[in-house]
C-alpha angles and dihedrals in degrees: 000000000000116000095198094095091257109158120194092211093058091047090051092052091048091048090049090052090060095037094101129089094226092049092050089050089050090052090051092050091049090054086076093053144286118323137176128241094260093050090050093046090053093047091048095042086232135126121268090240093055092047091046091054095051092045088054091054090049093045094051088048088056092242098117133034128207134213132182116240106181106301093344132083114216122205126208135168114268108262092238094052102063113059137162120233122224086260091058096252120138115242136186105227104205092173092240093055143350126238122205113227124214119249112276116253117234 
């Protein structure tokens, strides 16, 4: 058994949080920088309500952060989540595992 404090239940909850196509697309968009709900909804061709729901799931899982900018709330990936490997690949470090992300399309 691992003594690092790793808990399979926590890992499963984090993996569930990203196990949705819209959430994965949100993560991909946030790799490019912070965005508000309206910008994300437009990029995803989704409603603000839908995007807000998915951002809430990602926020409660500790994957995204939010910060108030005037009357808007901007969302960004948590600074500890997005890391670069020694080979230059971007990874999502979920503490229990790392997921390699495909190269960003221009």
